[in-house]
C-alpha angles and dihedrals in degrees: 000000000000089000092056091050091052093051092049092050093051092050091049092052091049092052093047093048093232125153113252130197092255105042143013130208109218122223123230112250116250109244100156114110119223122266111252137178141153106239097183136066108025122235114270092013126138118239136188141176112004117342127184112232108208129192128192117211130174135169134185089232117019138317112240100183142355120196129189122202126198113192087346091303119117112243099163134033121167142133099216131062154274089073102203137144126189105221115203099207094186088074091061133074112287123237094012134113119250128194128231124192135169131204130191137187130188127214089268088059093247107156135208136169137186127237114262114265125204127223130179120230110218114165096147113056111235116241116255105256096163113111120221122254134217149131139229103251096185142054103031125228112272093015122145110227135191140184113349117006121193103214106203128188130187113212134177139170138182092241103021144295115257100187148331119227120202122214131192114194088344095306118121109241105174144335124228119198099178137063128293094046104213145134128207106224116199099206096182087074092065134060122272103259143097119300133191113226123195138160135204119214115205122193126207091262093055097257113140140195127197118217118201144308097228124181123236130172120222112213113170099144107093109243113242115255103262097153110112121218123257135216150138139234098243097182139065102024119235115275092015120150109237138183140173117011114346124193108222108207127197133187112210131186137175136177090238112014140316113242101188146339115221119203121204132183117203090343095309117118111236112169140357115209120198101186140033134310092056100205140139126195106220120199103212093183090080092053128086107280126229094023142095121268126193122230115198131175131197121198120199125190127208092264090058096253111149131209120190110203121220108278116241128205124218130184116235110215113171097146105034099202119174135345117267132197124286111258135178135175104235100183141069107021121244117268091019119146111236138183139179116008116352127191113217111199131189137191119215134177138177132164092232091043138262114265098184146350120215124203118212127198113198088340095308122113108253102171147343130221123192100184134051133283087059109209139152126198115221121195104208093185089086094052130089110272123241090021134128120234128192120222129188136169125218121198126200127202127208090275091055090248108148139200127191122219125232108280122245129207118222124190116215116214114165097147122072108232097156110113121224123252138210148127140229110266097187143053106027124223114277095019120146109232135195138170118001114350125188110219106209126197133187111214133177140169138179091240103023143289116265100185147342114218124201126203123181125181137166116245093224099032147049100244100123119175125192133186140159137212121200100185141030132316090051101208144129127205108224118198100212093187087078092051128088108285123239089008135126115243131195119223114204125186129193122191119202123191129210091269094052096257111144137203123199109210119216105272119238131211121225134177123235112216117163095161096107098175103139116195098155112107122217125262114238137171138167111249099185146055103026126226114275094021121141110231135188143177111001116354125195109221106200129186139186121222134171137166138187090242104021143293113262102185140350116209124205119206130189113193088344092304115123107239104170143002111209122192102178134062132274088057113210144143127204106222119197111210099174095105095049124099119262116256090017117141123224134188118227117200132178130191132185130204129193125212090268092057097253108150134198128187119212118226105274121239132209121221132180121228116222117169098151094244 
């Protein structure tokens, strides 16, 4: 019985896990650290007023102590939850980042800590210094406009657009405070000329942005019809041999309407036709036989514009007696433009021999050659300029049989009536200018450029400036400091060629602004790495920076030590982390400065180095 009691007691002790006098069951040591995290606020958040910092801590056994650090100073130390600390942010530096970290230890002295998080204290809202943005959607720069023009502007702002004001030649026309930002411009109420259009976008904080000026040309007066009609003699073909009654056919076209088509034979007017089909039945039997005859046609439109078609020559052959030599005009080519002295040459052959070659201008004998090479010199300086002339050669054999060559048409052009061309290279329309500006022009002409003349005048003033350049480069240095300040100016350029032909380039509008006080700081941010990232080896720290005038330098800091000053985009720094301790945290900071000394600091980031050393 006693034996049974002893067995029962031992089993009971074993089940209860108690130490008996004869044996002991050892416990596993606690090596697990407590779980720990900061639940509020979030990393990289912005805080204000009083915020409750909360920490969550848990252990499989028992929490011995939880500590909270604010900027590495202990602000909370307790062993029972809830682990909370009311942080009065107004007692800390404004517009700066502050670090928060928590540590915990259990009763087995296992230890854990969180990474430091960063929060920004912002109790006083920063003023809006960001200017609005936008663009003039319509009309386009350099456009010619008529009648009613819908002037449309796109505008945006980080806080909100208050209004868009429209200006013509610097004068305020209207202000629009609601989307879509537009103005209906009745151009027929103003003179036909160039105008400078600009707009000012105003945001709700009073920041403003000027768009333009752009140049447009109002042209409401219908241009007179100066376009001559066009056409062709479709039958008979040039140099054809004809006989009997021939129907001369003409195709005639005009941008408005054809008034009449006048037919002429050998310079004598025969018939004027006022409606299609434009045809004339020519009785060749009453003309001189075995000779060339000239067919010419003049087309007139309803505006009085006249087009003289290229004269053609045909050979009337109603008897057909004998076979003459073969003959061809070899130079120049038909429909060529000629000037000065021109040599007209012909080739002729006959088995019995060629006794002479006659050259005919517009059907009249102009010269005779009896020996090869058969050539005739024509001085075009005595002819009417911009006129077509018909030439033909007639060869005679020993039996006085003759053959006429195919006629050619030559166009005389001794006077240069082609205007020059060009464009303004710099500045561009709407540009804001200051200091000395070199106005650059590209100019060209078929004969040569004589001069490029510059004219600059303020839209709302009388300060007119003129200059001229006679050789390349065609430019003029304009000292804008002597011009009206904060005013739109029109730049006009006239190109003149060696023959006196001129070309007026499309004027452009620019804005003179020599007040160079720059109070707008740059915009800068860290692109990579991101906050909280684990980095190793060599890390490329890259940043973005921009400024309304220009970025002078971008500075890279590691743990507040200046590592690199970069002056050119893309802005980056190659950071070697190999010598740094594993699990160590480092703060990366970037700042940007513009030429005026305005500086902006990007929001810092914290990264952890882990190289496996």
